[in-house]
N, C-alpha and C positions, 0 to 999 in steps of 0.2 A: 752461451753455455748450453750446448746441445746435450740431450739426454743420452747416456751411453747406449750402445747397441743392445747389450743384454737386457738392460732395463726397459728400453723401448720395445723389445720383443715381448717381454713379460706384460707390459701395459697393453700392447696390441692384442694379446690373447684375451685379456679381460674385457676390452671394450671394442672389439673388432667391428661389430655391426653398427654401434653407435658412432664410432669415429668415422667410418665410411659415410654414414649419413651426413655428418657435419661437413666433411670435406666436399661431398657431392653437392650439398645444398649451397655451400659457399660459391661453388663454381656455376651453379644454375640459378642464381638470383635473377629474378625477372622484374622489370619495371613497366611492362606493357608499352615499352618505347624502345625500338630497336637501337637507336643511337645511344641512349642513356645506358641501356643494358650492356652494350658493347664496351662503353667506357668503364663501367663498374667492374665488368669481368676482367678488364686489364689489371685492375687493382686486386680484386679478390683472388685471382689466379696465382698471385705471388704468395698467397698463404701457404702453398705447398712448400715454399722455401723457408717459411718461418718455423719457429719451434712449436707453435700451437700449445704451449705449456698451460696457459690459462684455461682454455676449453677442455684440455685433457684432465685437469684437476676436477672440473665440474663433472665430467663424465665418470671419472673414477669413483668419486664420492657417491654419485647417484647409483652407479652399477653395483657397488659393494654395500649398499644399504640393506637392512633387513626387510624393507618394504618395497623392494624393487619389483615393478610390474610394467605393463605397457603404458600406463598413464604416466608413471615416473619417467620412463624412457622418452616419451614424447616431450615432456617438460624439460628434461635435462639436455636433450638435443637442441631444442629451441633456445634454451638459455646459453648453451655453449656457442651456438652461432652468434647470438647477440653479443656475448663476451668478445669473441674474435672480431666481429665487425666494429665494435666500440674501440677495441685496441687498434685496428687498422685505421679507422677514422682519425684517432688521436695521432698516429704516426704521420699521416698525410699532413695534418696541421703542424706537427712538430717540424717536418721537413721544410715547410714554407718558412717558418720562423728561423730555422737554422741554416737556410740556404743549402740544404743537403742535395747532393747530386745522385746518390744511390740509396737503395733500400732493398734488403733481402736479395742482394746480388744483381738487382736490375736497376735501370735508370729510374729515379723517383718520378712520381707523377708530375710534380711541379717542374722538374727538369724537362719533361717531355711536352707539357702543355701550358706551362706558365702558372704563376701564383693565383691569378684570378680563377682559372678553371679548377685549380687544386683546392681552393677554399670551398667552392661549391661541391666538389666531389667529397670532401670531408664531411660537409653538412648533410649531403644526401645519404651517406653511409651511416652517419650518426642516427638520422631519422629511421633508417631501415632497421638498425639494431634495436631501436625502441619497439618497433612493430613485432619483432620476434619475442621480446620480453613479454609483451602484452599477451602473446599466445599461451604463456604459462598460466594466465588467469589467477595469478597470486599477487595480491595488492602489496604485500610486504616486499616481495621481490621487485615489483615495479618501482616502489618508492626507493628501495636501496639502489637500484640501477640509476634512477634519476639523480640521486645524491652523488653517485660515483661520477657521473658526467660533470657535475659541478666541481667535485674534487679534482678531476683531471685538469679542468680549465684553470682552477686556482693554482694548481701546481705549476702549470706552464706559465702563468702570469708571474708567479713568484720567481721562477727561473729567469724570466726575461728581466724582471726588476733587479735581480742580483748580478746581472752581467757586469764584469769588470769591477765588482765591489770587493776590495781587499780587506774590508772590515768584517765580513761575514764569518760566522762561527759554525760549530757543529749543530747547534740548536736550529739555526735557520736551514741548514742543509737537510737535516732529518725531517723537518716539517715539510720541506719542499718535496722530498722523495716519498714521504708518506702520502701526500696528495697525488703526486704525479704517477707513482708506480704501485706503492703498497695498497692503495685503495682498490685497484682493480683486481689484484690477487685476492684481497679480502672478500670482495664481492663474488669472485669465482668460486671460492671454497665455501663461503657461507651459503650462497644460493644453492649449491649442490646439496648441502645438508638440509636446507629448508624445503626444497622441492622433493627431496627423497623421504621426508617425514621424520628426520631426526628430531629429538626433543631439544628444547632451548639450550640445555647444558652442553649437549654434544655439538649443536650448531655453533655455539659460542667458542668451543674449543677449535672447531674448524675455521672460524673467522680469525681467531688469534694466530692459528697456524699460517693461514694465507697472508695475513698482514706482515708477520715476521719474515716469511719467505720472500715477500715483495721487497722489503728492506734489503735483504741479502742479495736478491737478484740485481737490484739497482747498484749496490755497492760493487759487486763483482763486475758488472757491466761497465761501471765508471773506471775501474782499475784497468780494464781492457783498453781504454783510450790511450794508455801508455804502454802496456805490456805487449800489445799487438802491432806496434809501430813497425816492427821488422818482419811481420807476417804477410805483407803484401795485400792486406785488406781482404783476406779470404772469407771473412765472416759476412761480407756484404754490407757492412756498415762503414760510415765515413770515419775511419780511425783518426783521432787527433782533432776532430771537428769541434768538440766541446771547448777545448782550450783556445782554439782559433776564434771562437765566438765569444770568448770572455766568460764562459761557463766554468766555474771552479768546482771541481768535484772533491771527494773526500781526501785523497792524498794531498792535494794542494791546500785544502782548508786545514788539515792537520799541521802542515808546514807553517801556515800563517800563525797559528797559536804559539809556535815555538820561535819563529823567526821575525815576527812583526817588529819587536823592539830593536832587533839588530839591523833592520832595514837593509837586507842584502840586495845585491844588484838585481837578482832575478825578479824581485817585487817591482822594482822600477820598470824592468822590461815587460812584465805582465801588464802593468798599468798602461804602458805606451805601445802595447801590441808589437813588441820587438822580440818576443820570446822564441827561442829555438826549441822546438818540442823534444827533439832527441836529447839535447843537453838538459832540459828540465827533467826528462825521464831518468837520466843518469843521476841527477841530483836527488830526486825523490827516492830513488832506489838506494843510493849510497847512504842517505840519511835515515833510512828505515821507515819512511812514511808509507811506502807501498806495502811493506810487510805489516805495519800497524793497521792499515786499511783492510788487508786480508784477515787479520785477527778479528777486527770488528765485524766483518762479514760473516766469519765463522761463528761469532757469538750470536748473531741473528739466526743462523742455521740451527744452532743449539736451542735457542728460544722457541723456534717453530716446532721442534721435536718435543720439547718439554710441554708445549701447549697440549699435546696429545697423550701425555703420560698416562692418564687414567681413562683413555678412550677404550670402549668395550670391544669394538671390532678389531681384533688382532690383525686380520688380513689387510684391512684398510689402513690401519696404523703403520704396518710394516712397509707397505708400498709407498705411503706418503713420506715415511722416513727416508726411503731410498731416493725419492724425488728430491727431497731437501738436500741430501748429500750430493746429488748430481749437480746441484747449482754451483758448488765450489770446485768442480772438476774441470779444469781447462788448462 
């Protein structure tokens, strides 16, 4: 879900220097080892093809805070780099688990170098992200970041454990995406507020905004697994890969709740990995499960905006509202 061009231009005007610093530092990460630095740059250079939405949120919140100064700028830049590196590392590990071949329009690292190398690459980028967080010198932010790494790992483990499980329900699904996706959005927004000197009440509002935005982001991304089957994979992701790996996302889980007692043929085919993804897409669309998933995603967009209802900074609230609305635009 890319941010619209007008919104992107508005955001760029607000955080031009900070955003350029983040992008340049991502490209210039150095490990005092020519070979390792070269490998890492192959990964971080693909960030230019990503949405960079999480670090953008951190930068926006810091820049539009009443306490913005050079110290805040340094902290939010370092935190934004850490957020993007953590996200990148988690994607490398996800691609190994999912046997993905492409990421952000490029061949995935595991496809190029094998799973063993990819495991270590993910680990070294995880470690580097923690070093940038430590540069903020904020122990609460460091603790939150560490907990987020745990959450991401828990989410991935739950996703792996739920493969080909036809008994799972919405509760298990939402717990999984809370850990795997919403937690990092929550950390991106909360840390921006914390580092920029917002009081606890406002930081909590930002945290809830990020968490709900993360839920919505994952739901709409899951829906894309079906709606972009006919778009030749222009997004750079492996469309249809989730279902091929037995990962059942919201449209399918909604169908389980209605169809499980009827035991339709498609459930048998899912269990035995004989499913035709295009036929499944048509079925889910005709039965209204994709529409229902879109409605649930929109509910989380609304929740994210409601979280900021009493936020005092009108300028920040308005731009975060627009970011939330952009999540559902595809």
